[in-house]
C-alpha positions, 0 to 999 in steps of 0.5 A, a space after each residue: 076309701 080307707 075310712 069306708 074299709 074301716 067302717 065296714 070292718 065293724 060289720 065283718 067280725 064273723 070269722 077268723 079270716 074276716 076279722 084279721 083282714 079287717 084289723 089289717 085294713 085298720 092298720 093300713 088306714 091308720 098308717 096312711 093317716 099322716 105318719 111320715 116314714 121313720 116316725 113313731 108310727 113305724 115303731 108302732 107297726 113293728 109291734 103289729 106282727 106279734 099282736 096279729 099272731 096272738 089274735 089268730 091263736 086266740 081265735 083258733 084255740 078258743 073257737 069264738 067263745 064269748 070269753 074269747 070275744 071279750 079278750 079280743 075286744 080288750 086287746 084291740 082297744 089296748 092296741 088302738 090306745 097304744 097307737 094313739 099314744 105313739 101319735 101323741 109322742 111322734 112327729 104328727 102331733 102338731 096340733 096338740 103342740 100348738 095348743 100346749 104352747 098357747 097354754 104355756 104362753 098364757 101361764 107366762 103372761 100370768 106371771 108364772 113361768 114354766 120353771 115356776 110351774 114345775 116347781 109349783 107342781 113339785 110343791 104338792 105331795 100326795 098321801 092319805 091326807 092329801 089325795 090327788 083329787 084334793 089338789 088345787 086346780 091347775 097343778 096337774 097336767 093331763 095325767 094328774 094321777 101319775 104326776 101326783 103319785 110320783 111328785 114327791 122327792 125324798 130329801 137329800 142327805 148331806 154329809 155335814 148337816 147345818 142346824 137352823 135356829 130362828 128367833 124373833 126379837 123386838 123392843 128390849 129383847 136384844 140382851 135376852 136374845 144374845 144370851 139365848 144364842 150364846 147358850 145354843 152355840 156353847 154346846 152345839 156339835 154341828 154348824 149352826 145357822 141363826 135366822 134372826 128377825 129383828 126390828 131395824 134399830 136392833 140390827 147394828 147391835 146384833 151385828 156388833 155382838 155376833 161379830 165379836 164371837 170368834 167362832 166362824 167355823 161354828 155358826 153363821 147368821 142372817 138378819 131379817 127385817 120384821 115383815 108381815 103380809 101387807 093385808 092386816 100387817 098392823 094387826 099381825 104385828 100387835 097380836 099378843 107380844 110385839 112381832 111374836 106372830 112373825 114365827 107363823 110366816 117362817 115357812 113362807 119366808 125361809 123357802 130354801 130351809 128344809 127344817 128349822 127350830 124356832 125358839 122364843 128369846 127367853 130360851 136357854 139351852 142346857 144341852 146340845 141343840 143337836 139333841 132336840 134337832 134329832 127329833 126330826 128323824 123320829 117324825 112319822 110320815 104325817 108329822 110336820 112339827 114338834 112342840 111340848 104340852 102347855 101343861 102337864 097337870 089339867 087342874 091348873 091348865 089354861 086352855 082346858 079351863 078358859 079357852 074359847 077356841 079349839 086347842 090341841 089335846 087335853 091341855 094345849 101346846 106351847 109354841 115357845 120351842 117349835 121344831 118344824 119340818 118346813 118342807 112338809 109344812 109348805 106341802 101340806 093341806 090342812 083340815 079346818 073348821 071354816 071350809 070343807 076344802 083343805 087349805 095351804 099353810 099360807 092360805 089358812 092364817 088370815 082366815 083363822 085370824 079373822 074368825 078367832 081374833 076376838 076369842 084368842 088370848 095368847 095370839 099366834 100360839 092360840 092359832 097354832 093350837 087351833 090348826 093342830 086341833 084339826 090336824 092332830 096327826 101332824 104334831 110330834 109332842 116332846 116331853 116337858 123337860 124340852 120346854 121347862 117353864 115356871 108353870 112346871 114348878 110354881 105350884 109344886 113340881 109337875 114335870 116328872 121327866 125333868 127329874 133327870 134334869 132340865 134340857 131347855 129352860 123357858 123363862 116366860 112370864 118375865 121371870 128372868 127380870 124380876 124376883 118372883 122366880 129366882 131359880 130361873 133368874 139365876 140360870 139366866 144371869 149365869 149365862 149372860 155373865 159368861 164370856 167365851 173362852 173362859 172355863 165353863 166350870 169356873 165361870 158358869 157352873 160353879 157360880 150358878 151352883 152357889 146361887 141356887 141354894 138361895 132360891 130354896 124359899 120358892 117352890 121352884 127353888 126347892 128342886 133347884 138340883 134339876 136346874 144344874 143336873 143336865 148342865 153339869 153333864 153337858 159341860 163334862 161331855 163337852 170337855 170330854 169331846 175336846 180332850 178326845 180330839 186332842 
């Protein structure tokens, strides 16, 4: 009977009285559908009186003009939508609940529990570069737009920030890595967490060296085995230098780490690590990583002259010092030249290797260049004195920012261990020979200053002052901080 009354309602929209009577009849029909007393339908009913009064006012004042009919139709549709919403939230939604339980049980059978599903949902952010309609299937529920729009969570700021430093060591890189970690620890202000990825046979020696440093309040460390995806594991391990491509998988392995500084083993910090860490605060909304250019001078650049693959900018980027917001890296979907679909970091690595493995020379660094060439908005480029290499001086000085001093020294090309670039070797040996607890001026700085003039027969040695300028400032500042604490 109620259904017949509601049906006749569609043909009785002629006068004010018949319309209101019809709406009243529809309300009775909806209420009698299946709502128990005290349910969400009772709450909906309490809304009816002001709505009906509003409709009565519109009908009288606007005298059934076409605009009034349109407004009335919109109000009716909106009210019906409200009733439907209450029905879904109320106690009468037993059938949808069953289907939801069925759906969730299917997800759990697939090995993805409700907690993981919620976490997966939170792992995707929405921005200009990742609109909600580009999200992978199965991420959103019924209201994909709203779920996507409010999914991102702002990072929580902690009072005592820990700086995370990662390195990958294989073969004969033990001593070099220990020296790098020593330089990072000497000048840092905040707590350091070392993430050391090394071959199994090196773990014992790392533990012995690090446990002998009596600064438990300044650093912690974790040792990890070298691990690659089972598919193509051998190929990944041998790409360029042994184990170097491990850095590509850090965002997927260190899932609890928000931000991280990765460095090669042949890095030396000549100023506090805190200073490069502060670049994270300078990232804009789209930037996810920071690196320095591969070359400052295009005429001697490698990528712009020889590369057979895409690369970032004019001369490419060097990945020996790589600052990463890993939360953003894990969330981002990357543009690429293999498909129109944007891919997750973990989904992009293997296809890139398969496509370009015959065209790349510098292994994982080339893959990073390819990725950021298609996503240039995601890279923060810092100046060359934060990744100063022999290329900046062997043909004449071309890193003008380093005239104020070198901040991070990168001894690639094996220059710490041969006689080709004695200025780099002198700095490395000064840090290697320094022992914790000794005076930094007497045991580190002064011996280095005595060695540097002996390197003046090389192009890099002719500007040897820049190798000690920042180090001198850093040591003076360290002793100043210590005296202020007293």
